[in-house]
C-alpha positions in Angstrom: 0.0 0.0 0.0 1.5 3.4 -1.0 2.5 5.7 1.9 0.1 8.5 0.9 -2.9 6.1 0.9 -1.8 4.8 4.3 -1.4 8.3 5.7 -4.8 9.3 4.3 -6.4 6.3 6.0 -4.7 7.2 9.2 -5.9 10.8 9.1 -9.4 9.7 8.3 -9.3 7.2 11.3 -8.1 9.9 13.7 -10.8 12.4 12.5 -13.4 9.7 13.0 -12.2 9.0 16.5 -11.9 12.6 17.5 -15.2 13.9 16.1 -17.5 12.2 18.7 -15.3 13.4 21.6 -15.5 17.0 20.4 -19.3 16.7 20.1 -19.5 15.2 23.6 -17.4 18.0 25.1 -19.7 20.5 23.4 -22.7 18.8 24.9 -21.1 18.8 28.4 -20.4 22.5 28.1 -24.0 23.1 27.0 -25.3 21.2 30.0 -23.0 23.1 32.3 -24.2 26.4 31.0 -27.8 25.4 31.5 -27.1 24.3 35.1 -25.4 27.6 35.8 -28.6 29.4 34.8 -30.6 27.4 37.4 -32.8 29.4 39.8 -31.0 28.1 42.9 -27.7 29.6 41.8 -29.3 33.0 41.6 -30.4 32.8 45.3 -26.8 33.7 46.5 -23.8 35.4 45.0 -22.0 32.3 43.8 -18.6 32.4 42.1 -17.7 30.0 39.4 -14.2 31.4 39.1 -11.8 29.9 41.8 -9.5 33.0 41.8 -12.4 35.4 42.3 -13.8 33.1 45.1 -10.4 33.1 46.8 -10.2 36.9 46.7 -13.7 37.3 48.1 -13.0 34.7 50.9 -9.8 36.6 51.8 -11.5 40.0 51.9 -14.6 38.8 53.8 -12.7 36.4 56.1 -15.1 33.6 55.2 -14.2 30.0 54.1 -14.8 28.7 50.6 -17.5 26.2 50.1 -16.7 24.3 46.9 -18.7 21.7 45.0 -17.0 19.9 42.1 -18.8 17.6 39.7 -18.2 16.1 36.3 -20.4 14.2 34.0 -18.7 11.5 31.9 -21.6 10.7 29.6 -22.9 13.0 26.9 
């Protein structure tokens, strides 16, 4: 098999493998954005940026309450 055909097949395989992952990550980002718009998050001044939360905790003298989650299925 000539090298250019083999290289083309390899690129096609890599694109086929990577495409679903990119779509899954986009879906996870969309779900995250929808959750961040939830009403319960608007009940208090939540921070989603760790550095901003640290600065606020330092200035107010309060501890940080952190909740981390991750979904592994699209």
